[in-house]
mmJSON file of the N, C-alpha and C atoms, coordinates in Angstrom:
{"data_MODEL":{"atom_site":{
"group_PDB":["ATOM","ATOM","ATOM","ATOM","ATOM","ATOM","ATOM","ATOM","ATOM","ATOM","ATOM","ATOM","ATOM","ATOM","ATOM","ATOM","ATOM","ATOM","ATOM","ATOM","ATOM","ATOM","ATOM","ATOM","ATOM","ATOM","ATOM","ATOM","ATOM","ATOM","ATOM","ATOM","ATOM","ATOM","ATOM","ATOM","ATOM","ATOM","ATOM","ATOM","ATOM","ATOM","ATOM","ATOM","ATOM","ATOM","ATOM","ATOM","ATOM","ATOM","ATOM","ATOM","ATOM","ATOM","ATOM","ATOM","ATOM","ATOM","ATOM","ATOM","ATOM","ATOM","ATOM","ATOM","ATOM","ATOM","ATOM","ATOM","ATOM","ATOM","ATOM","ATOM","ATOM","ATOM","ATOM","ATOM","ATOM","ATOM","ATOM","ATOM","ATOM","ATOM","ATOM","ATOM","ATOM","ATOM","ATOM","ATOM","ATOM","ATOM","ATOM","ATOM","ATOM","ATOM","ATOM","ATOM","ATOM","ATOM","ATOM","ATOM","ATOM","ATOM","ATOM","ATOM","ATOM","ATOM","ATOM","ATOM","ATOM","ATOM","ATOM","ATOM","ATOM","ATOM","ATOM","ATOM","ATOM","ATOM","ATOM","ATOM","ATOM","ATOM","ATOM","ATOM","ATOM","ATOM","ATOM","ATOM","ATOM","ATOM","ATOM","ATOM","ATOM","ATOM","ATOM","ATOM","ATOM","ATOM","ATOM","ATOM","ATOM","ATOM","ATOM","ATOM","ATOM","ATOM","ATOM","ATOM","ATOM","ATOM","ATOM","ATOM","ATOM","ATOM","ATOM","ATOM","ATOM","ATOM","ATOM","ATOM","ATOM","ATOM","ATOM","ATOM","ATOM","ATOM","ATOM","ATOM","ATOM","ATOM","ATOM","ATOM","ATOM","ATOM","ATOM","ATOM","ATOM","ATOM","ATOM","ATOM","ATOM","ATOM","ATOM","ATOM","ATOM","ATOM","ATOM","ATOM","ATOM","ATOM","ATOM","ATOM","ATOM","ATOM","ATOM","ATOM","ATOM","ATOM","ATOM","ATOM","ATOM","ATOM","ATOM","ATOM","ATOM","ATOM","ATOM","ATOM","ATOM","ATOM","ATOM","ATOM","ATOM","ATOM","ATOM","ATOM"],
"id":[1,2,3,4,5,6,7,8,9,10,11,12,13,14,15,16,17,18,19,20,21,22,23,24,25,26,27,28,29,30,31,32,33,34,35,36,37,38,39,40,41,42,43,44,45,46,47,48,49,50,51,52,53,54,55,56,57,58,59,60,61,62,63,64,65,66,67,68,69,70,71,72,73,74,75,76,77,78,79,80,81,82,83,84,85,86,87,88,89,90,91,92,93,94,95,96,97,98,99,100,101,102,103,104,105,106,107,108,109,110,111,112,113,114,115,116,117,118,119,120,121,122,123,124,125,126,127,128,129,130,131,132,133,134,135,136,137,138,139,140,141,142,143,144,145,146,147,148,149,150,151,152,153,154,155,156,157,158,159,160,161,162,163,164,165,166,167,168,169,170,171,172,173,174,175,176,177,178,179,180,181,182,183,184,185,186,187,188,189,190,191,192,193,194,195,196,197,198,199,200,201,202,203,204,205,206,207,208,209,210,211,212,213,214,215,216],
"type_symbol":["N","C","C","N","C","C","N","C","C","N","C","C","N","C","C","N","C","C","N","C","C","N","C","C","N","C","C","N","C","C","N","C","C","N","C","C","N","C","C","N","C","C","N","C","C","N","C","C","N","C","C","N","C","C","N","C","C","N","C","C","N","C","C","N","C","C","N","C","C","N","C","C","N","C","C","N","C","C","N","C","C","N","C","C","N","C","C","N","C","C","N","C","C","N","C","C","N","C","C","N","C","C","N","C","C","N","C","C","N","C","C","N","C","C","N","C","C","N","C","C","N","C","C","N","C","C","N","C","C","N","C","C","N","C","C","N","C","C","N","C","C","N","C","C","N","C","C","N","C","C","N","C","C","N","C","C","N","C","C","N","C","C","N","C","C","N","C","C","N","C","C","N","C","C","N","C","C","N","C","C","N","C","C","N","C","C","N","C","C","N","C","C","N","C","C","N","C","C","N","C","C","N","C","C","N","C","C","N","C","C","N","C","C","N","C","C"],
"label_atom_id":["N","CA","C","N","CA","C","N","CA","C","N","CA","C","N","CA","C","N","CA","C","N","CA","C","N","CA","C","N","CA","C","N","CA","C","N","CA","C","N","CA","C","N","CA","C","N","CA","C","N","CA","C","N","CA","C","N","CA","C","N","CA","C","N","CA","C","N","CA","C","N","CA","C","N","CA","C","N","CA","C","N","CA","C","N","CA","C","N","CA","C","N","CA","C","N","CA","C","N","CA","C","N","CA","C","N","CA","C","N","CA","C","N","CA","C","N","CA","C","N","CA","C","N","CA","C","N","CA","C","N","CA","C","N","CA","C","N","CA","C","N","CA","C","N","CA","C","N","CA","C","N","CA","C","N","CA","C","N","CA","C","N","CA","C","N","CA","C","N","CA","C","N","CA","C","N","CA","C","N","CA","C","N","CA","C","N","CA","C","N","CA","C","N","CA","C","N","CA","C","N","CA","C","N","CA","C","N","CA","C","N","CA","C","N","CA","C","N","CA","C","N","CA","C","N","CA","C","N","CA","C","N","CA","C","N","CA","C","N","CA","C","N","CA","C","N","CA","C","N","CA","C"],
"label_alt_id":[null,null,null,null,null,null,null,null,null,null,null,null,null,null,null,null,null,null,null,null,null,null,null,null,null,null,null,null,null,null,null,null,null,null,null,null,null,null,null,null,null,null,null,null,null,null,null,null,null,null,null,null,null,null,null,null,null,null,null,null,null,null,null,null,null,null,null,null,null,null,null,null,null,null,null,null,null,null,null,null,null,null,null,null,null,null,null,null,null,null,null,null,null,null,null,null,null,null,null,null,null,null,null,null,null,null,null,null,null,null,null,null,null,null,null,null,null,null,null,null,null,null,null,null,null,null,null,null,null,null,null,null,null,null,null,null,null,null,null,null,null,null,null,null,null,null,null,null,null,null,null,null,null,null,null,null,null,null,null,null,null,null,null,null,null,null,null,null,null,null,null,null,null,null,null,null,null,null,null,null,null,null,null,null,null,null,null,null,null,null,null,null,null,null,null,null,null,null,null,null,null,null,null,null,null,null,null,null,null,null,null,null,null,null,null,null],
"label_comp_id":["MET","MET","MET","ASN","ASN","ASN","THR","THR","THR","GLU","GLU","GLU","SER","SER","SER","ARG","ARG","ARG","ALA","ALA","ALA","GLY","GLY","GLY","ARG","ARG","ARG","ASP","ASP","ASP","PRO","PRO","PRO","ALA","ALA","ALA","ASP","ASP","ASP","TRP","TRP","TRP","GLU","GLU","GLU","ASP","ASP","ASP","PHE","PHE","PHE","GLU","GLU","GLU","ALA","ALA","ALA","ALA","ALA","ALA","ALA","ALA","ALA","LYS","LYS","LYS","ARG","ARG","ARG","THR","THR","THR","ILE","ILE","ILE","GLU","GLU","GLU","GLN","GLN","GLN","HIS","HIS","HIS","ILE","ILE","ILE","ARG","ARG","ARG","ASN","ASN","ASN","SER","SER","SER","PHE","PHE","PHE","ILE","ILE","ILE","LYS","LYS","LYS","THR","THR","THR","TYR","TYR","TYR","LYS","LYS","LYS","PRO","PRO","PRO","VAL","VAL","VAL","LEU","LEU","LEU","ASP","ASP","ASP","ASP","ASP","ASP","ALA","ALA","ALA","LYS","LYS","LYS","PHE","PHE","PHE","ARG","ARG","ARG","SER","SER","SER","PHE","PHE","PHE","ASP","ASP","ASP","THR","THR","THR","MET","MET","MET","GLU","GLU","GLU","GLN","GLN","GLN","TYR","TYR","TYR","ARG","ARG","ARG","GLN","GLN","GLN","TRP","TRP","TRP","CYS","CYS","CYS","ARG","ARG","ARG","ASP","ASP","ASP","ASN","ASN","ASN","LEU","LEU","LEU","PRO","PRO","PRO","ASP","ASP","ASP","TRP","TRP","TRP","LEU","LEU","LEU","GLY","GLY","GLY","TYR","TYR","TYR","ASN","ASN","ASN","ARG","ARG","ARG","ASP","ASP","ASP"],
"label_asym_id":["A","A","A","A","A","A","A","A","A","A","A","A","A","A","A","A","A","A","A","A","A","A","A","A","A","A","A","A","A","A","A","A","A","A","A","A","A","A","A","A","A","A","A","A","A","A","A","A","A","A","A","A","A","A","A","A","A","A","A","A","A","A","A","A","A","A","A","A","A","A","A","A","A","A","A","A","A","A","A","A","A","A","A","A","A","A","A","A","A","A","A","A","A","A","A","A","A","A","A","A","A","A","A","A","A","A","A","A","A","A","A","A","A","A","A","A","A","A","A","A","A","A","A","A","A","A","A","A","A","A","A","A","A","A","A","A","A","A","A","A","A","A","A","A","A","A","A","A","A","A","A","A","A","A","A","A","A","A","A","A","A","A","A","A","A","A","A","A","A","A","A","A","A","A","A","A","A","A","A","A","A","A","A","A","A","A","A","A","A","A","A","A","A","A","A","A","A","A","A","A","A","A","A","A","A","A","A","A","A","A","A","A","A","A","A","A"],
"label_entity_id":["1","1","1","1","1","1","1","1","1","1","1","1","1","1","1","1","1","1","1","1","1","1","1","1","1","1","1","1","1","1","1","1","1","1","1","1","1","1","1","1","1","1","1","1","1","1","1","1","1","1","1","1","1","1","1","1","1","1","1","1","1","1","1","1","1","1","1","1","1","1","1","1","1","1","1","1","1","1","1","1","1","1","1","1","1","1","1","1","1","1","1","1","1","1","1","1","1","1","1","1","1","1","1","1","1","1","1","1","1","1","1","1","1","1","1","1","1","1","1","1","1","1","1","1","1","1","1","1","1","1","1","1","1","1","1","1","1","1","1","1","1","1","1","1","1","1","1","1","1","1","1","1","1","1","1","1","1","1","1","1","1","1","1","1","1","1","1","1","1","1","1","1","1","1","1","1","1","1","1","1","1","1","1","1","1","1","1","1","1","1","1","1","1","1","1","1","1","1","1","1","1","1","1","1","1","1","1","1","1","1","1","1","1","1","1","1"],
"label_seq_id":[1,1,1,2,2,2,3,3,3,4,4,4,5,5,5,6,6,6,7,7,7,8,8,8,9,9,9,10,10,10,11,11,11,12,12,12,13,13,13,14,14,14,15,15,15,16,16,16,17,17,17,18,18,18,19,19,19,20,20,20,21,21,21,22,22,22,23,23,23,24,24,24,25,25,25,26,26,26,27,27,27,28,28,28,29,29,29,30,30,30,31,31,31,32,32,32,33,33,33,34,34,34,35,35,35,36,36,36,37,37,37,38,38,38,39,39,39,40,40,40,41,41,41,42,42,42,43,43,43,44,44,44,45,45,45,46,46,46,47,47,47,48,48,48,49,49,49,50,50,50,51,51,51,52,52,52,53,53,53,54,54,54,55,55,55,56,56,56,57,57,57,58,58,58,59,59,59,60,60,60,61,61,61,62,62,62,63,63,63,64,64,64,65,65,65,66,66,66,67,67,67,68,68,68,69,69,69,70,70,70,71,71,71,72,72,72],
"pdbx_PDB_ins_code":[null,null,null,null,null,null,null,null,null,null,null,null,null,null,null,null,null,null,null,null,null,null,null,null,null,null,null,null,null,null,null,null,null,null,null,null,null,null,null,null,null,null,null,null,null,null,null,null,null,null,null,null,null,null,null,null,null,null,null,null,null,null,null,null,null,null,null,null,null,null,null,null,null,null,null,null,null,null,null,null,null,null,null,null,null,null,null,null,null,null,null,null,null,null,null,null,null,null,null,null,null,null,null,null,null,null,null,null,null,null,null,null,null,null,null,null,null,null,null,null,null,null,null,null,null,null,null,null,null,null,null,null,null,null,null,null,null,null,null,null,null,null,null,null,null,null,null,null,null,null,null,null,null,null,null,null,null,null,null,null,null,null,null,null,null,null,null,null,null,null,null,null,null,null,null,null,null,null,null,null,null,null,null,null,null,null,null,null,null,null,null,null,null,null,null,null,null,null,null,null,null,null,null,null,null,null,null,null,null,null,null,null,null,null,null,null],
"Cartn_x":[56.817,56.322,54.628,54.312,52.593,52.079,50.74,49.994,49.713,49.925,49.605,50.785,52.045,53.064,53.117,52.24,52.322,51.339,50.221,49.409,49.741,48.908,49.022,50.116,50.62,51.997,51.44,51.98,51.508,51.931,51.309,51.453,52.324,52.342,53.611,54.859,55.091,56.128,56.889,55.865,56.311,56.803,55.786,56.188,57.721,57.908,59.19,60.37,60.277,61.096,61.157,60.286,60.007,60.812,60.698,61.163,62.938,63.087,64.765,65.28,64.442,65.133,65.284,64.65,64.898,66.215,66.687,67.816,69.115,70.087,71.141,71.935,73.312,73.989,74.777,74.829,75.558,74.505,73.168,72.129,72.203,72.633,72.581,73.482,74.68,75.933,75.708,75.659,75.355,74.463,73.244,72.367,72.964,73.896,74.069,74.847,75.856,76.755,76.224,75.888,75.211,76.448,76.53,77.493,77.266,77.895,77.472,78.572,78.307,79.182,79.856,80.966,81.567,82.393,81.909,82.538,84.074,84.887,86.112,87.013,86.517,87.156,87.41,86.0,85.864,86.442,86.728,87.203,88.253,89.139,90.627,90.754,91.632,91.594,92.567,93.451,94.124,94.993,94.97,96.067,97.178,98.444,99.159,99.825,100.241,101.042,102.11,103.212,104.347,104.147,103.104,103.032,101.588,101.144,99.532,99.201,100.192,99.723,99.441,100.04,99.837,98.575,98.23,96.646,95.789,95.878,94.97,94.65,95.766,95.794,94.812,95.192,94.48,93.125,92.482,91.19,90.52,91.18,90.594,90.007,91.106,90.885,90.138,89.92,89.018,87.819,87.522,86.553,85.46,84.268,83.172,82.951,82.236,82.472,81.747,80.704,79.716,80.084,81.455,82.215,82.901,82.933,83.458,84.86,85.777,87.193,87.768,87.13,87.48,87.987,88.834,89.228,89.166,88.84,88.74,87.729],
"Cartn_y":[116.226,115.808,115.854,116.425,116.647,115.352,115.055,113.861,113.849,114.871,114.723,114.242,114.248,113.574,112.26,111.671,110.204,109.428,110.301,109.524,108.242,107.362,106.168,105.452,105.52,104.655,104.435,103.07,102.485,103.351,103.899,104.561,103.998,102.679,101.933,102.131,102.164,102.51,103.788,104.746,106.086,106.256,105.675,105.612,104.686,103.794,103.278,104.597,104.983,106.064,107.238,107.524,108.586,108.558,107.172,106.815,106.622,106.37,106.094,107.492,108.31,109.702,110.635,110.095,110.487,110.154,109.23,108.433,109.266,109.141,109.754,108.824,109.265,108.594,107.691,108.064,106.718,105.636,106.154,105.041,104.138,104.674,104.001,103.241,103.35,103.001,101.807,102.053,100.931,99.756,100.295,99.273,98.591,98.921,98.403,97.074,97.145,95.998,94.814,93.695,92.661,91.625,91.309,90.149,88.947,88.246,86.682,85.916,84.814,84.028,83.053,83.091,82.519,81.225,80.034,78.752,78.751,78.236,78.033,79.262,80.45,81.535,82.514,82.418,83.185,82.423,81.21,80.332,80.607,81.154,81.724,83.226,84.014,85.211,85.58,84.829,85.015,83.68,84.067,82.757,83.353,82.754,83.462,82.201,82.612,81.485,82.173,81.231,81.85,82.373,81.446,81.61,81.726,82.42,82.544,81.004,80.088,78.762,77.721,78.385,77.808,77.772,79.294,80.105,79.366,78.972,78.512,77.284,76.497,75.167,74.977,75.608,75.821,76.136,76.857,77.447,76.103,75.278,74.249,73.223,72.873,72.018,72.199,73.177,73.419,74.552,75.327,75.888,75.381,75.764,75.093,75.965,75.191,75.795,77.175,77.052,78.278,79.577,79.527,81.035,81.307,80.444,80.972,81.138,80.484,80.515,79.19,78.479,77.454,77.803,77.538,78.148,76.81,75.642,74.499,74.717],
"Cartn_z":[63.519,61.98,62.202,61.176,61.157,60.919,60.856,60.613,59.164,58.595,57.071,56.24,56.533,56.288,56.587,57.527,58.069,57.379,56.765,55.964,55.448,55.583,54.711,55.287,56.525,57.102,58.403,58.839,60.151,61.22,62.321,63.016,64.298,64.446,65.067,64.592,63.317,62.955,63.531,63.166,63.617,65.018,66.189,67.609,67.835,67.285,67.408,66.976,65.874,65.132,66.225,66.918,67.658,68.715,69.496,70.586,70.452,69.328,68.879,68.542,67.983,67.87,69.216,70.3,71.513,72.37,71.875,72.477,72.061,73.466,73.071,71.945,71.603,70.621,71.462,72.818,73.92,73.984,73.852,73.986,73.003,71.592,70.426,70.499,70.609,70.772,71.598,73.012,73.749,73.603,72.968,72.31,70.851,70.357,69.089,69.157,70.489,70.325,71.291,70.841,71.495,71.932,73.078,73.46,72.959,72.335,71.642,72.304,73.127,73.429,72.198,71.97,70.869,71.794,71.282,71.881,71.503,72.613,72.711,72.343,71.546,71.397,72.676,73.348,74.547,75.792,75.876,76.801,77.525,76.908,77.232,77.112,78.026,78.286,76.525,76.232,74.965,74.63,73.48,72.936,71.807,71.83,71.02,69.864,68.783,68.012,67.527,67.0,66.434,64.907,64.315,62.811,62.32,61.512,60.769,60.63,60.172,59.819,61.257,62.168,63.476,63.855,63.843,64.148,63.403,62.048,60.991,61.534,61.657,61.896,63.354,64.376,65.753,65.184,64.407,64.136,63.766,62.333,61.727,62.961,63.971,64.854,66.047,66.495,67.618,67.445,66.442,66.484,65.191,66.129,64.954,63.717,62.78,61.131,61.218,61.989,62.127,62.39,63.033,63.291,62.243,61.208,60.015,59.714,60.583,60.707,60.021,59.6,58.912,57.222,56.904,55.363,54.426,54.838,53.727,52.798],
"occupancy":[1.0,1.0,1.0,1.0,1.0,1.0,1.0,1.0,1.0,1.0,1.0,1.0,1.0,1.0,1.0,1.0,1.0,1.0,1.0,1.0,1.0,1.0,1.0,1.0,1.0,1.0,1.0,1.0,1.0,1.0,1.0,1.0,1.0,1.0,1.0,1.0,1.0,1.0,1.0,1.0,1.0,1.0,1.0,1.0,1.0,1.0,1.0,1.0,1.0,1.0,1.0,1.0,1.0,1.0,1.0,1.0,1.0,1.0,1.0,1.0,1.0,1.0,1.0,1.0,1.0,1.0,1.0,1.0,1.0,1.0,1.0,1.0,1.0,1.0,1.0,1.0,1.0,1.0,1.0,1.0,1.0,1.0,1.0,1.0,1.0,1.0,1.0,1.0,1.0,1.0,1.0,1.0,1.0,1.0,1.0,1.0,1.0,1.0,1.0,1.0,1.0,1.0,1.0,1.0,1.0,1.0,1.0,1.0,1.0,1.0,1.0,1.0,1.0,1.0,1.0,1.0,1.0,1.0,1.0,1.0,1.0,1.0,1.0,1.0,1.0,1.0,1.0,1.0,1.0,1.0,1.0,1.0,1.0,1.0,1.0,1.0,1.0,1.0,1.0,1.0,1.0,1.0,1.0,1.0,1.0,1.0,1.0,1.0,1.0,1.0,1.0,1.0,1.0,1.0,1.0,1.0,1.0,1.0,1.0,1.0,1.0,1.0,1.0,1.0,1.0,1.0,1.0,1.0,1.0,1.0,1.0,1.0,1.0,1.0,1.0,1.0,1.0,1.0,1.0,1.0,1.0,1.0,1.0,1.0,1.0,1.0,1.0,1.0,1.0,1.0,1.0,1.0,1.0,1.0,1.0,1.0,1.0,1.0,1.0,1.0,1.0,1.0,1.0,1.0,1.0,1.0,1.0,1.0,1.0,1.0,1.0,1.0,1.0,1.0,1.0,1.0],
"B_iso_or_equiv":[0.0,0.0,0.0,0.0,0.0,0.0,0.0,0.0,0.0,0.0,0.0,0.0,0.0,0.0,0.0,0.0,0.0,0.0,0.0,0.0,0.0,0.0,0.0,0.0,0.0,0.0,0.0,0.0,0.0,0.0,0.0,0.0,0.0,0.0,0.0,0.0,0.0,0.0,0.0,0.0,0.0,0.0,0.0,0.0,0.0,0.0,0.0,0.0,0.0,0.0,0.0,0.0,0.0,0.0,0.0,0.0,0.0,0.0,0.0,0.0,0.0,0.0,0.0,0.0,0.0,0.0,0.0,0.0,0.0,0.0,0.0,0.0,0.0,0.0,0.0,0.0,0.0,0.0,0.0,0.0,0.0,0.0,0.0,0.0,0.0,0.0,0.0,0.0,0.0,0.0,0.0,0.0,0.0,0.0,0.0,0.0,0.0,0.0,0.0,0.0,0.0,0.0,0.0,0.0,0.0,0.0,0.0,0.0,0.0,0.0,0.0,0.0,0.0,0.0,0.0,0.0,0.0,0.0,0.0,0.0,0.0,0.0,0.0,0.0,0.0,0.0,0.0,0.0,0.0,0.0,0.0,0.0,0.0,0.0,0.0,0.0,0.0,0.0,0.0,0.0,0.0,0.0,0.0,0.0,0.0,0.0,0.0,0.0,0.0,0.0,0.0,0.0,0.0,0.0,0.0,0.0,0.0,0.0,0.0,0.0,0.0,0.0,0.0,0.0,0.0,0.0,0.0,0.0,0.0,0.0,0.0,0.0,0.0,0.0,0.0,0.0,0.0,0.0,0.0,0.0,0.0,0.0,0.0,0.0,0.0,0.0,0.0,0.0,0.0,0.0,0.0,0.0,0.0,0.0,0.0,0.0,0.0,0.0,0.0,0.0,0.0,0.0,0.0,0.0,0.0,0.0,0.0,0.0,0.0,0.0,0.0,0.0,0.0,0.0,0.0,0.0],
"pdbx_formal_charge":[null,null,null,null,null,null,null,null,null,null,null,null,null,null,null,null,null,null,null,null,null,null,null,null,null,null,null,null,null,null,null,null,null,null,null,null,null,null,null,null,null,null,null,null,null,null,null,null,null,null,null,null,null,null,null,null,null,null,null,null,null,null,null,null,null,null,null,null,null,null,null,null,null,null,null,null,null,null,null,null,null,null,null,null,null,null,null,null,null,null,null,null,null,null,null,null,null,null,null,null,null,null,null,null,null,null,null,null,null,null,null,null,null,null,null,null,null,null,null,null,null,null,null,null,null,null,null,null,null,null,null,null,null,null,null,null,null,null,null,null,null,null,null,null,null,null,null,null,null,null,null,null,null,null,null,null,null,null,null,null,null,null,null,null,null,null,null,null,null,null,null,null,null,null,null,null,null,null,null,null,null,null,null,null,null,null,null,null,null,null,null,null,null,null,null,null,null,null,null,null,null,null,null,null,null,null,null,null,null,null,null,null,null,null,null,null],
"auth_seq_id":[1,1,1,2,2,2,3,3,3,4,4,4,5,5,5,6,6,6,7,7,7,8,8,8,9,9,9,10,10,10,11,11,11,12,12,12,13,13,13,14,14,14,15,15,15,16,16,16,17,17,17,18,18,18,19,19,19,20,20,20,21,21,21,22,22,22,23,23,23,24,24,24,25,25,25,26,26,26,27,27,27,28,28,28,29,29,29,30,30,30,31,31,31,32,32,32,33,33,33,34,34,34,35,35,35,36,36,36,37,37,37,38,38,38,39,39,39,40,40,40,41,41,41,42,42,42,43,43,43,44,44,44,45,45,45,46,46,46,47,47,47,48,48,48,49,49,49,50,50,50,51,51,51,52,52,52,53,53,53,54,54,54,55,55,55,56,56,56,57,57,57,58,58,58,59,59,59,60,60,60,61,61,61,62,62,62,63,63,63,64,64,64,65,65,65,66,66,66,67,67,67,68,68,68,69,69,69,70,70,70,71,71,71,72,72,72],
"auth_comp_id":["MET","MET","MET","ASN","ASN","ASN","THR","THR","THR","GLU","GLU","GLU","SER","SER","SER","ARG","ARG","ARG","ALA","ALA","ALA","GLY","GLY","GLY","ARG","ARG","ARG","ASP","ASP","ASP","PRO","PRO","PRO","ALA","ALA","ALA","ASP","ASP","ASP","TRP","TRP","TRP","GLU","GLU","GLU","ASP","ASP","ASP","PHE","PHE","PHE","GLU","GLU","GLU","ALA","ALA","ALA","ALA","ALA","ALA","ALA","ALA","ALA","LYS","LYS","LYS","ARG","ARG","ARG","THR","THR","THR","ILE","ILE","ILE","GLU","GLU","GLU","GLN","GLN","GLN","HIS","HIS","HIS","ILE","ILE","ILE","ARG","ARG","ARG","ASN","ASN","ASN","SER","SER","SER","PHE","PHE","PHE","ILE","ILE","ILE","LYS","LYS","LYS","THR","THR","THR","TYR","TYR","TYR","LYS","LYS","LYS","PRO","PRO","PRO","VAL","VAL","VAL","LEU","LEU","LEU","ASP","ASP","ASP","ASP","ASP","ASP","ALA","ALA","ALA","LYS","LYS","LYS","PHE","PHE","PHE","ARG","ARG","ARG","SER","SER","SER","PHE","PHE","PHE","ASP","ASP","ASP","THR","THR","THR","MET","MET","MET","GLU","GLU","GLU","GLN","GLN","GLN","TYR","TYR","TYR","ARG","ARG","ARG","GLN","GLN","GLN","TRP","TRP","TRP","CYS","CYS","CYS","ARG","ARG","ARG","ASP","ASP","ASP","ASN","ASN","ASN","LEU","LEU","LEU","PRO","PRO","PRO","ASP","ASP","ASP","TRP","TRP","TRP","LEU","LEU","LEU","GLY","GLY","GLY","TYR","TYR","TYR","ASN","ASN","ASN","ARG","ARG","ARG","ASP","ASP","ASP"],
"auth_asym_id":["A","A","A","A","A","A","A","A","A","A","A","A","A","A","A","A","A","A","A","A","A","A","A","A","A","A","A","A","A","A","A","A","A","A","A","A","A","A","A","A","A","A","A","A","A","A","A","A","A","A","A","A","A","A","A","A","A","A","A","A","A","A","A","A","A","A","A","A","A","A","A","A","A","A","A","A","A","A","A","A","A","A","A","A","A","A","A","A","A","A","A","A","A","A","A","A","A","A","A","A","A","A","A","A","A","A","A","A","A","A","A","A","A","A","A","A","A","A","A","A","A","A","A","A","A","A","A","A","A","A","A","A","A","A","A","A","A","A","A","A","A","A","A","A","A","A","A","A","A","A","A","A","A","A","A","A","A","A","A","A","A","A","A","A","A","A","A","A","A","A","A","A","A","A","A","A","A","A","A","A","A","A","A","A","A","A","A","A","A","A","A","A","A","A","A","A","A","A","A","A","A","A","A","A","A","A","A","A","A","A","A","A","A","A","A","A"],
"auth_atom_id":["N","CA","C","N","CA","C","N","CA","C","N","CA","C","N","CA","C","N","CA","C","N","CA","C","N","CA","C","N","CA","C","N","CA","C","N","CA","C","N","CA","C","N","CA","C","N","CA","C","N","CA","C","N","CA","C","N","CA","C","N","CA","C","N","CA","C","N","CA","C","N","CA","C","N","CA","C","N","CA","C","N","CA","C","N","CA","C","N","CA","C","N","CA","C","N","CA","C","N","CA","C","N","CA","C","N","CA","C","N","CA","C","N","CA","C","N","CA","C","N","CA","C","N","CA","C","N","CA","C","N","CA","C","N","CA","C","N","CA","C","N","CA","C","N","CA","C","N","CA","C","N","CA","C","N","CA","C","N","CA","C","N","CA","C","N","CA","C","N","CA","C","N","CA","C","N","CA","C","N","CA","C","N","CA","C","N","CA","C","N","CA","C","N","CA","C","N","CA","C","N","CA","C","N","CA","C","N","CA","C","N","CA","C","N","CA","C","N","CA","C","N","CA","C","N","CA","C","N","CA","C","N","CA","C","N","CA","C","N","CA","C","N","CA","C","N","CA","C","N","CA","C"],
"pdbx_PDB_model_num":[1,1,1,1,1,1,1,1,1,1,1,1,1,1,1,1,1,1,1,1,1,1,1,1,1,1,1,1,1,1,1,1,1,1,1,1,1,1,1,1,1,1,1,1,1,1,1,1,1,1,1,1,1,1,1,1,1,1,1,1,1,1,1,1,1,1,1,1,1,1,1,1,1,1,1,1,1,1,1,1,1,1,1,1,1,1,1,1,1,1,1,1,1,1,1,1,1,1,1,1,1,1,1,1,1,1,1,1,1,1,1,1,1,1,1,1,1,1,1,1,1,1,1,1,1,1,1,1,1,1,1,1,1,1,1,1,1,1,1,1,1,1,1,1,1,1,1,1,1,1,1,1,1,1,1,1,1,1,1,1,1,1,1,1,1,1,1,1,1,1,1,1,1,1,1,1,1,1,1,1,1,1,1,1,1,1,1,1,1,1,1,1,1,1,1,1,1,1,1,1,1,1,1,1,1,1,1,1,1,1,1,1,1,1,1,1]
}}}
C-alpha cells in the first residue's frame, strides 16, 4: 500500500494491520480462541442427564448467573 492512501491515518493502526496480514490462517484461528475457565462446567469431564428439565435444574442449582444458563 502506498503512503498516499494512508494519508491522515494513524501509522500505528497500519503497523498492526500489516503484521496481522502476514500471519497464516492457522495462526489467525489459533489466536482467535481463548480458553476461559468456566466454574463448575469445567470441573468434571462430562455430565449426563435423563431429561432436559434435569439439566436445566442442575444449571439453576449449580452454575453462577453470569454464565447465562439460568432461565429464571
